[in-house]
MMTF fields as JSON, N, C-alpha, C and O atoms, coordinates in Angstrom:
{
  "mmtfVersion": "1.0.0",
  "mmtfProducer": "UNKNOWN",
  "numBonds": 467,
  "numAtoms": 468,
  "numGroups": 117,
  "numChains": 1,
  "numModels": 1,
  "chainsPerModel": [1],
  "groupsPerChain": [117],
  "chainIdList": ["A"],
  "bondAtomList": [4, 2, 8, 6, 12, 10, 16, 14, 20, 18, 24, 22, 28, 26, 32, 30, 36, 34, 40, 38, 44, 42, 48, 46, 52, 50, 56, 54, 60, 58, 64, 62, 68, 66, 72, 70, 76, 74, 80, 78, 84, 82, 88, 86, 92, 90, 96, 94, 100, 98, 104, 102, 108, 106, 112, 110, 116, 114, 120, 118, 124, 122, 128, 126, 132, 130, 136, 134, 140, 138, 144, 142, 148, 146, 152, 150, 156, 154, 160, 158, 164, 162, 168, 166, 172, 170, 176, 174, 180, 178, 184, 182, 188, 186, 192, 190, 196, 194, 200, 198, 204, 202, 208, 206, 212, 210, 216, 214, 220, 218, 224, 222, 228, 226, 232, 230, 236, 234, 240, 238, 244, 242, 248, 246, 252, 250, 256, 254, 260, 258, 264, 262, 268, 266, 272, 270, 276, 274, 280, 278, 284, 282, 288, 286, 292, 290, 296, 294, 300, 298, 304, 302, 308, 306, 312, 310, 316, 314, 320, 318, 324, 322, 328, 326, 332, 330, 336, 334, 340, 338, 344, 342, 348, 346, 352, 350, 356, 354, 360, 358, 364, 362, 368, 366, 372, 370, 376, 374, 380, 378, 384, 382, 388, 386, 392, 390, 396, 394, 400, 398, 404, 402, 408, 406, 412, 410, 416, 414, 420, 418, 424, 422, 428, 426, 432, 430, 436, 434, 440, 438, 444, 442, 448, 446, 452, 450, 456, 454, 460, 458, 464, 462],
  "bondOrderList": [1, 1, 1, 1, 1, 1, 1, 1, 1, 1, 1, 1, 1, 1, 1, 1, 1, 1, 1, 1, 1, 1, 1, 1, 1, 1, 1, 1, 1, 1, 1, 1, 1, 1, 1, 1, 1, 1, 1, 1, 1, 1, 1, 1, 1, 1, 1, 1, 1, 1, 1, 1, 1, 1, 1, 1, 1, 1, 1, 1, 1, 1, 1, 1, 1, 1, 1, 1, 1, 1, 1, 1, 1, 1, 1, 1, 1, 1, 1, 1, 1, 1, 1, 1, 1, 1, 1, 1, 1, 1, 1, 1, 1, 1, 1, 1, 1, 1, 1, 1, 1, 1, 1, 1, 1, 1, 1, 1, 1, 1, 1, 1, 1, 1, 1, 1],
  "groupList": [{"groupName": "MET", "atomNameList": ["N", "CA", "C", "O"], "elementList": ["N", "C", "C", "O"], "formalChargeList": [0, 0, 0, 0], "bondAtomList": [1, 0, 2, 1, 3, 2], "bondOrderList": [1, 1, 2], "singleLetterCode": "M", "chemCompType": "L-PEPTIDE LINKING"}, {"groupName": "ASN", "atomNameList": ["N", "CA", "C", "O"], "elementList": ["N", "C", "C", "O"], "formalChargeList": [0, 0, 0, 0], "bondAtomList": [1, 0, 2, 1, 3, 2], "bondOrderList": [1, 1, 2], "singleLetterCode": "N", "chemCompType": "L-PEPTIDE LINKING"}, {"groupName": "LYS", "atomNameList": ["N", "CA", "C", "O"], "elementList": ["N", "C", "C", "O"], "formalChargeList": [0, 0, 0, 0], "bondAtomList": [1, 0, 2, 1, 3, 2], "bondOrderList": [1, 1, 2], "singleLetterCode": "K", "chemCompType": "L-PEPTIDE LINKING"}, {"groupName": "ILE", "atomNameList": ["N", "CA", "C", "O"], "elementList": ["N", "C", "C", "O"], "formalChargeList": [0, 0, 0, 0], "bondAtomList": [1, 0, 2, 1, 3, 2], "bondOrderList": [1, 1, 2], "singleLetterCode": "I", "chemCompType": "L-PEPTIDE LINKING"}, {"groupName": "PRO", "atomNameList": ["N", "CA", "C", "O"], "elementList": ["N", "C", "C", "O"], "formalChargeList": [0, 0, 0, 0], "bondAtomList": [1, 0, 2, 1, 3, 2], "bondOrderList": [1, 1, 2], "singleLetterCode": "P", "chemCompType": "L-PEPTIDE LINKING"}, {"groupName": "PHE", "atomNameList": ["N", "CA", "C", "O"], "elementList": ["N", "C", "C", "O"], "formalChargeList": [0, 0, 0, 0], "bondAtomList": [1, 0, 2, 1, 3, 2], "bondOrderList": [1, 1, 2], "singleLetterCode": "F", "chemCompType": "L-PEPTIDE LINKING"}, {"groupName": "GLN", "atomNameList": ["N", "CA", "C", "O"], "elementList": ["N", "C", "C", "O"], "formalChargeList": [0, 0, 0, 0], "bondAtomList": [1, 0, 2, 1, 3, 2], "bondOrderList": [1, 1, 2], "singleLetterCode": "Q", "chemCompType": "L-PEPTIDE LINKING"}, {"groupName": "VAL", "atomNameList": ["N", "CA", "C", "O"], "elementList": ["N", "C", "C", "O"], "formalChargeList": [0, 0, 0, 0], "bondAtomList": [1, 0, 2, 1, 3, 2], "bondOrderList": [1, 1, 2], "singleLetterCode": "V", "chemCompType": "L-PEPTIDE LINKING"}, {"groupName": "ASP", "atomNameList": ["N", "CA", "C", "O"], "elementList": ["N", "C", "C", "O"], "formalChargeList": [0, 0, 0, 0], "bondAtomList": [1, 0, 2, 1, 3, 2], "bondOrderList": [1, 1, 2], "singleLetterCode": "D", "chemCompType": "L-PEPTIDE LINKING"}, {"groupName": "TRP", "atomNameList": ["N", "CA", "C", "O"], "elementList": ["N", "C", "C", "O"], "formalChargeList": [0, 0, 0, 0], "bondAtomList": [1, 0, 2, 1, 3, 2], "bondOrderList": [1, 1, 2], "singleLetterCode": "W", "chemCompType": "L-PEPTIDE LINKING"}, {"groupName": "LEU", "atomNameList": ["N", "CA", "C", "O"], "elementList": ["N", "C", "C", "O"], "formalChargeList": [0, 0, 0, 0], "bondAtomList": [1, 0, 2, 1, 3, 2], "bondOrderList": [1, 1, 2], "singleLetterCode": "L", "chemCompType": "L-PEPTIDE LINKING"}, {"groupName": "THR", "atomNameList": ["N", "CA", "C", "O"], "elementList": ["N", "C", "C", "O"], "formalChargeList": [0, 0, 0, 0], "bondAtomList": [1, 0, 2, 1, 3, 2], "bondOrderList": [1, 1, 2], "singleLetterCode": "T", "chemCompType": "L-PEPTIDE LINKING"}, {"groupName": "SER", "atomNameList": ["N", "CA", "C", "O"], "elementList": ["N", "C", "C", "O"], "formalChargeList": [0, 0, 0, 0], "bondAtomList": [1, 0, 2, 1, 3, 2], "bondOrderList": [1, 1, 2], "singleLetterCode": "S", "chemCompType": "L-PEPTIDE LINKING"}, {"groupName": "GLU", "atomNameList": ["N", "CA", "C", "O"], "elementList": ["N", "C", "C", "O"], "formalChargeList": [0, 0, 0, 0], "bondAtomList": [1, 0, 2, 1, 3, 2], "bondOrderList": [1, 1, 2], "singleLetterCode": "E", "chemCompType": "L-PEPTIDE LINKING"}, {"groupName": "HIS", "atomNameList": ["N", "CA", "C", "O"], "elementList": ["N", "C", "C", "O"], "formalChargeList": [0, 0, 0, 0], "bondAtomList": [1, 0, 2, 1, 3, 2], "bondOrderList": [1, 1, 2], "singleLetterCode": "H", "chemCompType": "L-PEPTIDE LINKING"}, {"groupName": "GLY", "atomNameList": ["N", "CA", "C", "O"], "elementList": ["N", "C", "C", "O"], "formalChargeList": [0, 0, 0, 0], "bondAtomList": [1, 0, 2, 1, 3, 2], "bondOrderList": [1, 1, 2], "singleLetterCode": "G", "chemCompType": "PEPTIDE LINKING"}, {"groupName": "ALA", "atomNameList": ["N", "CA", "C", "O"], "elementList": ["N", "C", "C", "O"], "formalChargeList": [0, 0, 0, 0], "bondAtomList": [1, 0, 2, 1, 3, 2], "bondOrderList": [1, 1, 2], "singleLetterCode": "A", "chemCompType": "L-PEPTIDE LINKING"}, {"groupName": "ARG", "atomNameList": ["N", "CA", "C", "O"], "elementList": ["N", "C", "C", "O"], "formalChargeList": [0, 0, 0, 0], "bondAtomList": [1, 0, 2, 1, 3, 2], "bondOrderList": [1, 1, 2], "singleLetterCode": "R", "chemCompType": "L-PEPTIDE LINKING"}, {"groupName": "TYR", "atomNameList": ["N", "CA", "C", "O"], "elementList": ["N", "C", "C", "O"], "formalChargeList": [0, 0, 0, 0], "bondAtomList": [1, 0, 2, 1, 3, 2], "bondOrderList": [1, 1, 2], "singleLetterCode": "Y", "chemCompType": "L-PEPTIDE LINKING"}, {"groupName": "CYS", "atomNameList": ["N", "CA", "C", "O"], "elementList": ["N", "C", "C", "O"], "formalChargeList": [0, 0, 0, 0], "bondAtomList": [1, 0, 2, 1, 3, 2], "bondOrderList": [1, 1, 2], "singleLetterCode": "C", "chemCompType": "L-PEPTIDE LINKING"}],
  "groupTypeList": [0, 1, 2, 2, 2, 3, 4, 5, 6, 7, 3, 8, 9, 1, 10, 11, 12, 2, 11, 13, 14, 2, 15, 13, 2, 15, 6, 16, 5, 9, 6, 11, 14, 6, 10, 4, 15, 10, 17, 3, 17, 7, 7, 13, 18, 12, 16, 15, 18, 10, 16, 8, 14, 9, 19, 2, 2, 15, 14, 3, 7, 14, 19, 10, 2, 15, 8, 5, 11, 12, 13, 10, 6, 8, 15, 17, 11, 5, 14, 10, 6, 2, 15, 0, 11, 18, 7, 7, 12, 8, 8, 10, 12, 12, 14, 17, 12, 11, 11, 8, 14, 15, 7, 11, 10, 10, 3, 3, 8, 15, 8, 5, 10, 1, 11, 18, 12],
  "groupIdList": [1, 2, 3, 4, 5, 6, 7, 8, 9, 10, 11, 12, 13, 14, 15, 16, 17, 18, 19, 20, 21, 22, 23, 24, 25, 26, 27, 28, 29, 30, 31, 32, 33, 34, 35, 36, 37, 38, 39, 40, 41, 42, 43, 44, 45, 46, 47, 48, 49, 50, 51, 52, 53, 54, 55, 56, 57, 58, 59, 60, 61, 62, 63, 64, 65, 66, 67, 68, 69, 70, 71, 72, 73, 74, 75, 76, 77, 78, 79, 80, 81, 82, 83, 84, 85, 86, 87, 88, 89, 90, 91, 92, 93, 94, 95, 96, 97, 98, 99, 100, 101, 102, 103, 104, 105, 106, 107, 108, 109, 110, 111, 112, 113, 114, 115, 116, 117],
  "secStructList": [7, 7, 7, 7, 7, 7, 7, 7, 7, 7, 7, 7, 4, 4, 4, 1, 7, 7, 3, 3, 3, 3, 7, 1, 5, 1, 3, 3, 3, 3, 3, 3, 3, 3, 3, 6, 6, 3, 3, 3, 3, 3, 3, 3, 3, 7, 6, 6, 7, 5, 7, 1, 1, 7, 5, 7, 1, 7, 3, 3, 3, 3, 3, 3, 3, 3, 3, 3, 3, 3, 3, 3, 6, 6, 1, 7, 3, 3, 3, 3, 3, 6, 6, 7, 3, 3, 3, 3, 7, 6, 6, 6, 7, 7, 3, 3, 3, 3, 7, 1, 1, 7, 3, 3, 3, 3, 3, 3, 3, 3, 4, 4, 4, 7, 6, 6, 7],
  "xCoordList": [16.73, 17.157, 17.135, 17.557, 16.654, 16.567, 17.941, 18.542, 18.424, 19.738, 19.614, 20.623, 18.407, 18.205, 18.488, 18.049, 19.216, 19.568, 18.792, 18.875, 18.048, 17.264, 17.796, 17.656, 18.407, 18.945, 17.815, 16.685, 18.128, 17.166, 16.62, 17.367, 15.323, 14.679, 13.345, 12.732, 12.91, 11.626, 10.72, 11.145, 9.475, 8.486, 7.534, 6.859, 7.476, 6.511, 5.318, 5.353, 4.265, 3.08, 2.412, 1.684, 2.642, 2.082, 2.682, 2.087, 3.851, 4.52, 4.381, 4.914, 3.67, 3.525, 2.221, 1.142, 2.329, 1.146, 0.223, 0.65, -1.05, -2.06, -2.383, -2.442, -2.59, -3.085, -4.443, -4.668, -5.341, -6.701, -6.803, -6.277, -7.496, -7.734, -9.215, -9.711, -9.91, -11.356, -11.61, -10.916, -12.602, -13.061, -14.256, -14.68, -14.799, -16.071, -17.119, -17.989, -17.007, -17.79, -16.819, -15.948, -16.948, -16.121, -14.702, -14.379, -13.857, -12.477, -11.528, -11.887, -10.299, -9.197, -8.161, -7.918, -7.562, -6.503, -5.257, -5.254, -4.189, -2.952, -1.874, -1.713, -1.145, 0.128, 1.157, 1.078, 2.119, 3.012, 4.463, 4.929, 5.163, 6.609, 7.212, 7.018, 7.944, 8.508, 9.991, 10.76, 10.376, 11.767, 12.112, 11.211, 13.373, 13.731, 13.039, 13.328, 12.125, 11.438, 10.419, 9.953, 10.063, 9.143, 8.308, 8.846, 6.995, 6.088, 5.298, 4.73, 5.272, 4.538, 3.528, 3.884, 2.266, 1.222, 0.295, 0.017, -0.175, -1.345, -2.46, -2.357, -3.528, -4.617, -5.92, -6.251, -6.647, -7.968, -9.01, -8.908, -10.015, -11.153, -12.321, -12.595, -13.011, -14.177, -15.333, -15.327, -16.307, -17.529, -18.142, -18.188, -18.608, -19.222, -18.236, -18.637, -16.95, -15.931, -16.074, -16.341, -15.887, -15.762, -14.65, -14.701, -13.652, -12.533, -13.035, -14.044, -12.319, -12.733, -12.092, -12.241, -11.38, -10.725, -10.455, -10.477, -10.2, -9.744, -8.229, -7.6, -7.644, -6.188, -5.551, -6.005, -4.488, -3.75, -2.463, -1.776, -2.141, -0.881, -0.932, -1.99, 0.192, 0.289, 0.427, 0.996, -0.089, -0.037, 0.028, -0.323, 0.484, 0.198, -0.675, -0.246, -1.888, -2.857, -3.26, -3.81, -2.979, -3.308, -4.324, -4.11, -5.425, -6.493, -6.153, -6.087, -5.941, -5.6, -6.834, -6.828, -7.899, -9.093, -10.273, -10.147, -11.417, -12.612, -12.676, -12.092, -13.396, -13.549, -13.811, -14.251, -13.53, -13.744, -13.91, -13.652, -14.346, -14.468, -13.533, -13.512, -12.762, -11.943, -12.681, -12.897, -13.059, -13.801, -12.836, -12.105, -12.829, -12.011, -12.839, -14.059, -12.18, -12.895, -13.651, -14.597, -13.24, -13.947, -15.227, -15.922, -15.533, -16.784, -16.639, -17.567, -15.51, -15.317, -15.141, -14.622, -15.573, -15.404, -14.824, -15.074, -14.038, -13.412, -13.602, -13.195, -14.224, -14.467, -13.349, -13.123, -12.659, -11.565, -11.89, -12.523, -11.452, -11.649, -10.334, -9.341, -10.344, -9.146, -8.38, -8.945, -7.07, -6.211, -6.04, -5.246, -6.78, -6.68, -5.831, -5.727, -5.229, -4.314, -4.609, -4.965, -4.46, -4.416, -3.133, -2.544, -2.707, -1.485, -1.802, -2.485, -1.308, -1.46, -0.275, 0.183, 0.214, 1.295, 0.716, -0.477, 1.588, 1.189, 0.54, 0.972, -0.499, -1.135, -1.78, -2.016, -2.072, -2.693, -4.18, -4.916, -4.646, -6.061, -6.452, -6.175, -7.091, -7.569, -8.583, -9.467, -8.445, -9.243, -9.594, -8.966, -10.612, -10.954, -11.561, -12.078, -11.486, -11.945, -13.217, -13.467, -14.009, -15.202, -15.389, -15.029, -15.956, -16.253, -17.521, -17.747, -18.337, -19.564, -19.28, -19.832, -18.423, -18.256, -16.914, -16.7, -16.011, -14.677, -13.674, -14.024, -12.413, -11.367, -10.014, -9.838, -9.065, -7.677, -6.814, -6.904, -5.975, -5.166, -3.686, -3.326, -2.838, -1.416, -1.2, -1.487, -0.692, -0.519, 0.952, 1.556, 1.509, 2.905, 2.936, 2.333, 3.639, 3.817, 5.192, 5.847, 5.61, 6.925, 7.387, 6.639, 8.642, 9.225, 9.158, 9.089, 9.178, 9.188, 7.896, 7.855, 6.838, 5.566, 5.39, 4.363, 6.4, 6.356, 6.648, 7.701, 5.725, 5.886, 6.915, 7.269, 7.407, 8.376, 9.799, 10.715, 10.007, 11.352, 12.191, 13.351],
  "yCoordList": [-5.911, -4.773, -5.16, -6.26, -4.282, -4.531, -4.359, -3.286, -5.429, -5.369, -5.319, -5.376, -5.214, -5.134, -3.717, -2.748, -3.605, -2.294, -2.055, -2.842, -0.978, -0.61, 0.719, 1.734, 0.731, 1.991, 2.926, 2.49, 4.195, 5.183, 4.744, 4.318, 4.852, 4.527, 5.229, 5.599, 5.403, 6.03, 4.964, 4.183, 4.931, 4.003, 4.807, 5.712, 4.487, 5.123, 4.184, 3.216, 4.481, 3.616, 3.573, 2.626, 4.574, 4.57, 3.454, 3.049, 2.958, 1.901, 0.524, -0.466, 0.471, -0.772, -1.463, -0.886, -2.693, -3.426, -3.76, -3.811, -3.985, -4.318, -5.804, -6.394, -6.391, -7.762, -7.744, -6.972, -8.593, -8.639, -9.735, -10.835, -9.404, -10.345, -10.261, -9.205, -11.371, -11.397, -11.361, -12.017, -10.596, -10.593, -11.518, -12.139, -11.612, -12.321, -11.625, -12.261, -10.297, -9.466, -8.47, -7.948, -8.2, -7.204, -7.685, -8.861, -6.731, -7.041, -6.033, -4.903, -6.514, -5.65, -5.678, -6.719, -4.533, -4.427, -3.934, -2.851, -4.734, -4.43, -4.01, -4.608, -2.979, -2.636, -2.818, -2.163, -3.703, -4.129, -3.837, -4.088, -3.302, -3.115, -3.898, -3.537, -4.973, -5.851, -5.557, -5.493, -5.381, -5.163, -6.19, -6.85, -6.344, -7.303, -6.958, -5.928, -7.826, -7.631, -6.509, -6.114, -5.988, -4.85, -4.938, -5.106, -4.824, -4.807, -3.504, -3.146, -2.801, -1.539, -1.729, -2.169, -1.4, -1.598, -0.394, 0.257, -0.108, 0.732, -0.243, -1.008, -0.209, -1.168, -0.413, 0.506, -0.813, -0.256, -1.338, -2.44, -1.024, -1.915, -1.352, -0.153, -2.22, -1.802, -1.464, -1.854, -0.746, -0.481, -1.821, -2.749, -1.915, -3.151, -4.225, -5.365, -3.887, -4.886, -5.356, -4.568, -6.672, -7.282, -8.309, -9.189, -8.212, -9.155, -10.576, -10.804, -11.527, -12.934, -13.695, -14.914, -12.996, -13.672, -12.67, -11.456, -13.216, -12.422, -12.408, -13.465, -11.247, -11.106, -10.946, -10.144, -11.721, -11.637, -10.833, -10.556, -10.46, -9.779, -8.323, -7.693, -7.814, -6.42, -5.525, -5.931, -4.319, -3.354, -1.932, -1.66, -1.051, 0.374, 0.654, 0.452, 1.115, 1.341, 2.808, 3.306, 3.493, 4.906, 5.073, 4.596, 5.752, 5.964, 7.164, 8.301, 6.886, 7.923, 8.569, 9.757, 7.767, 8.254, 7.385, 6.163, 8.006, 7.256, 6.972, 7.694, 5.903, 5.513, 4.017, 3.39, 3.462, 2.031, 1.775, 2.645, 0.567, 0.134, -1.037, -1.986, -0.965, -2.089, -2.744, -2.136, -3.998, -4.753, -5.702, -6.44, -5.687, -6.616, -7.854, -7.772, -8.993, -10.245, -10.248, -11.017, -9.393, -9.3, -8.461, -8.272, -7.956, -7.223, -5.712, -5.03, -5.171, -3.726, -3.313, -4.083, -2.095, -1.557, -0.152, 0.589, 0.19, 1.5, 2.015, 1.369, 3.186, 3.781, 4.786, 5.716, 4.588, 5.476, 6.131, 5.53, 7.361, 8.099, 8.753, 8.681, 9.385, 10.014, 10.768, 11.572, 10.482, 11.162, 10.434, 10.861, 9.326, 8.578, 7.323, 6.796, 6.859, 5.718, 4.804, 5.275, 3.484, 2.593, 1.781, 1.566, 1.33, 0.556, -0.626, -0.468, -1.816, -3.001, -3.932, -4.06, -4.573, -5.557, -6.931, -7.182, -7.809, -9.182, -9.855, -9.667, -10.637, -11.525, -10.837, -11.484, -9.528, -8.839, -8.613, -8.66, -8.37, -8.08, -8.547, -7.867, -9.698, -10.166, -9.162, -8.714, -8.815, -7.735, -8.051, -8.896, -7.35, -7.404, -6.068, -5.329, -5.777, -4.478, -4.63, -5.662, -3.575, -3.488, -2.023, -1.111, -1.817, -0.455, -0.448, -1.344, 0.554, 0.695, 1.345, 0.935, 2.355, 3.2, 3.022, 3.617, 2.219, 2.052, 2.897, 3.908, 2.464, 3.142, 2.84, 1.801, 3.756, 3.533, 3.698, 4.699, 2.693, 2.649, 2.503, 1.916, 3.034, 2.739, 1.8, 2.156, 0.593, -0.415, -0.81, -1.19, -0.712, -1.066, -2.157, -2.02, -3.243, -4.289, -4.907, -4.738, -5.615, -6.23, -6.746, -6.769, -7.161, -7.789, -6.906, -7.422, -5.598, -4.682, -4.743, -4.251, -5.341, -5.463, -6.829, -7.099, -7.689, -9.019, -8.916, -8.418, -9.382, -9.281, -10.266, -10.207, -11.179, -12.19, -11.848, -12.626, -10.686, -10.295, -9.828, -9.462],
  "zCoordList": [8.249, 7.458, 5.978, 5.621, 5.132, 3.698, 3.062, 3.128, 2.447, 1.795, 0.284, -0.419, -0.224, -1.665, -2.129, -1.508, -3.212, -3.735, -5.025, -5.968, -5.055, -6.238, -6.734, -6.052, -7.914, -8.451, -8.882, -9.102, -8.997, -9.47, -10.816, -11.696, -10.963, -12.235, -12.34, -11.338, -13.565, -13.861, -14.451, -15.302, -14.005, -14.555, -15.421, -14.93, -16.694, -17.59, -17.717, -18.477, -16.967, -16.951, -18.321, -18.617, -19.16, -20.512, -21.365, -22.363, -20.98, -21.735, -21.073, -21.573, -19.959, -19.2, -19.589, -19.461, -20.063, -20.518, -19.343, -18.189, -19.67, -18.674, -18.75, -19.829, -17.58, -17.513, -16.831, -15.898, -17.296, -16.753, -15.7, -15.867, -14.604, -13.515, -13.171, -12.779, -13.319, -13.051, -11.553, -10.777, -11.161, -9.79, -9.651, -10.626, -8.457, -8.293, -9.152, -9.748, -9.198, -10.118, -10.74, -10.043, -12.017, -12.682, -12.945, -12.775, -13.368, -13.721, -13.07, -12.739, -12.908, -12.486, -13.607, -14.217, -13.866, -14.858, -14.15, -13.564, -14.204, -13.497, -14.479, -15.542, -14.107, -14.735, -13.631, -12.592, -13.849, -12.771, -13.104, -14.215, -12.118, -12.207, -11.049, -9.889, -11.357, -10.344, -10.143, -11.103, -8.898, -8.504, -7.431, -6.913, -7.084, -6.033, -4.707, -4.098, -4.271, -3.003, -2.987, -1.918, -4.153, -4.234, -5.502, -6.597, -5.352, -6.5, -6.452, -5.42, -7.583, -7.703, -8.82, -9.914, -8.55, -9.556, -9.633, -8.626, -10.835, -11.028, -11.37, -12.329, -10.579, -10.718, -10.927, -10.178, -11.95, -12.226, -11.974, -12.513, -11.152, -10.95, -11.742, -11.689, -12.476, -13.242, -12.299, -11.131, -12.81, -12.044, -11.654, -12.462, -10.423, -9.943, -9.521, -9.285, -9.42, -9.076, -7.632, -6.725, -7.442, -6.123, -6.226, -7.085, -5.369, -5.379, -5.182, -4.515, -5.769, -5.712, -4.551, -4.462, -3.657, -2.539, -1.412, -1.613, -0.23, 0.901, 0.846, 0.87, 0.772, 0.625, 2.001, 2.817, 2.252, 3.517, 3.363, 4.346, 2.122, 1.833, 2.313, 2.301, 2.723, 3.112, 1.89, 0.877, 1.987, 0.889, 1.434, 2.583, 0.576, 0.684, -0.524, -1.66, -0.293, -1.372, -1.36, -0.378, -2.468, -2.599, -3.729, -4.843, -3.433, -4.412, -5.3, -4.834, -6.58, -7.548, -8.174, -8.495, -8.345, -9.038, -8.633, -8.555, -8.376, -8.013, -6.527, -5.72, -6.168, -4.771, -4.689, -5.652, -3.512, -3.294, -1.809, -0.978, -1.489, -0.111, 0.11, -0.674, 1.18, 1.598, 2.759, 3.807, 2.542, 3.543, 4.238, 3.577, 5.56, 6.317, 6.628, 6.768, 6.736, 6.954, 8.281, 8.452, 9.222, 10.507, 10.419, 11.417, 9.203, 8.999, 8.935, 8.501, 9.351, 9.268, 7.81, 7.002, 7.474, 6.132, 6.224, 7.174, 5.199, 5.121, 3.712, 2.746, 3.593, 2.285, 1.997, 2.771, 0.88, 0.496, -0.829, -1.696, -0.974, -2.22, -2.625, -1.902, -3.781, -4.328, -3.242, -2.5, -3.169, -2.209, -0.89, -0.051, -0.685, 0.568, 0.366, -0.742, 1.462, 1.441, 2.622, 3.702, 2.416, 3.57, 3.534, 2.475, 4.725, 4.892, 5.798, 6.81, 5.439, 6.287, 6.029, 4.894, 7.074, 6.945, 6.595, 6.763, 6.107, 5.777, 6.987, 8.125, 6.723, 7.702, 8.903, 9.924, 8.8, 9.94, 9.77, 10.755, 8.567, 8.344, 6.953, 5.965, 6.873, 5.57, 5.048, 5.779, 3.775, 3.205, 1.75, 1.113, 1.241, -0.18, -0.569, 0.269, -1.866, -2.363, -3.176, -3.798, -3.151, -3.977, -4.38, -3.636, -5.567, -6.007, -6.834, -7.648, -6.627, -7.416, -8.763, -9.784, -8.764, -9.955, -10.665, -11.721, -10.111, -10.674, -9.913, -9.303, -9.957, -9.198, -9.841, -10.478, -9.668, -10.063, -8.82, -8.109, -8.572, -7.357, -7.686, -8.707, -6.829, -6.834, -5.653, -4.51, -5.931, -4.883, -4.818, -5.821, -3.621, -3.384, -2.333, -1.268, -2.631, -1.635, -1.802, -2.83, -0.79, -0.862, 0.48, 1.457, 0.499, 1.68, 2.925, 4.04, 2.754, 3.902, 4.711, 5.838, 4.154, 4.864, 5.522, 6.145, 5.378, 5.956, 7.447, 7.843, 8.266, 9.718, 10.247, 11.425, 9.4, 9.843, 9.437, 9.7, 8.793, 8.362, 9.516, 9.328]
}
């Protein structure tokens, strides 16, 4: 059971700085709001982006703008576009993202997705 208490708050993404993260190809720009046991990000992938690693972390990923492909390490691929969401728990499906034209995502992850909690 989650015992972390997060009071009501508003996140103004216009005031949240961006950090750059290089992919195998292209760049990702993260705006991050960190809370106890919870990370909320708006992430933009540049056109031609390919992640530089297979991620084992669980996420809720909602596509705000554009489209992308989430590739699972087992070879399956899922194409998501504006208005679509995927959900995965920690350590269940190693995945990485790629986009031809660029995409903006809302990504939420945290302790609640840990399969060992």
